[in-house]
Structures are given as C-alpha cells and as structure tokens.
C-alpha positions as CSV (number, residue, x, y, z in Angstrom):
1,M,0.4,-38.6,18.8
2,P,0.2,-36.9,15.3
3,K,1.1,-33.3,15.1
4,R,-1.9,-31.0,14.4
5,D,-1.9,-28.9,11.3
6,K,-1.5,-25.3,11.8
7,S,-4.8,-23.5,11.6
8,K,-6.0,-19.9,11.7
9,R,-9.2,-18.4,13.0
10,L,-11.1,-16.2,10.7
11,Q,-14.0,-14.1,11.8
12,V,-16.4,-12.9,9.2
13,V,-19.8,-11.1,9.3
14,I,-22.5,-13.1,7.4
15,S,-26.1,-12.3,6.9
16,E,-29.0,-14.2,8.5
17,A,-29.8,-15.8,5.1
18,Q,-26.2,-17.0,4.8
19,D,-26.2,-18.4,8.3
20,S,-29.5,-20.2,7.5
21,L,-27.8,-21.7,4.4
22,L,-24.9,-22.9,6.5
23,T,-27.2,-24.5,9.0
24,K,-29.3,-26.1,6.3
25,T,-26.3,-27.5,4.5
26,A,-24.7,-28.8,7.7
27,Y,-28.0,-30.6,8.5
28,Q,-28.2,-32.1,5.0
29,L,-24.6,-33.4,5.2
30,S,-25.1,-34.9,8.7
31,N,-26.3,-38.3,9.5
32,P,-27.1,-40.2,12.7
33,E,-23.5,-41.4,13.0
34,R,-21.9,-38.0,12.3
35,L,-23.0,-34.4,12.7
36,V,-21.4,-31.9,10.4
37,S,-20.7,-28.5,11.8
38,K,-21.2,-25.2,10.1
39,S,-17.4,-24.7,10.3
40,E,-16.9,-27.9,8.4
41,V,-19.3,-26.7,5.8
42,V,-17.3,-23.5,5.4
43,R,-14.0,-25.4,5.1
44,L,-15.6,-27.7,2.5
45,G,-16.9,-24.7,0.6
46,I,-13.5,-23.1,0.5
47,E,-12.0,-26.3,-1.0
48,M,-14.8,-26.6,-3.6
49,L,-14.6,-22.9,-4.6
50,N,-10.8,-23.1,-5.0
51,K,-11.2,-26.2,-7.2
52,A,-13.8,-24.5,-9.4
53,V,-11.7,-21.4,-9.8
54,E,-8.6,-23.4,-10.7
55,A,-10.5,-25.5,-13.2
56,G,-12.2,-22.4,-14.7
57,H,-15.6,-23.7,-13.8
58,L,-16.8,-20.9,-11.6
59,D,-20.3,-19.7,-12.5
60,P,-20.2,-16.0,-13.3
61,E,-23.5,-15.6,-11.6
62,L,-21.8,-16.5,-8.3
63,L,-19.5,-13.5,-8.7
64,K,-22.5,-11.2,-8.9
65,T,-23.5,-12.2,-5.4
66,L,-20.2,-10.7,-4.2
67,E,-21.1,-7.4,-5.9
68,D,-24.5,-7.4,-4.2
69,A,-23.1,-8.0,-0.7
C-alpha cells in the first residue's frame, strides 16, 4: 500500500461570498463521474496562485482584495 503524503489541516474564516464561490467552482469542476469538493478547489487554488506568483503573472487587482478583507 502506498504511503500517504503528510498533510496539514488549516482552518480559516471565510465570508459567505467566498464560501459561495467555493461551492460554485466545485460544482462547475464536477461531472457525473466525479464530484469535486470545496477542499479540492482550495488545494487547486493554492497551486495556481503559487504558479502565478512564481511566474510573475499575478494580477495586482487580486492583491487589493486582500487589503479589503
């Protein structure tokens, strides 16, 4: 049996609007053969954000949303 990757639990507080976006995105990524969870959406978002930052392709407008939070 393959060894599981070490993982960590992270608890964050998100707004109702952010939760709604997570739900909507999970639904859009799902199909009849496979349902995508909100946790999977978060993990995918982390990977995509990291790639954008490393490549220097992060939209400065996104950083403004952090300031507004």
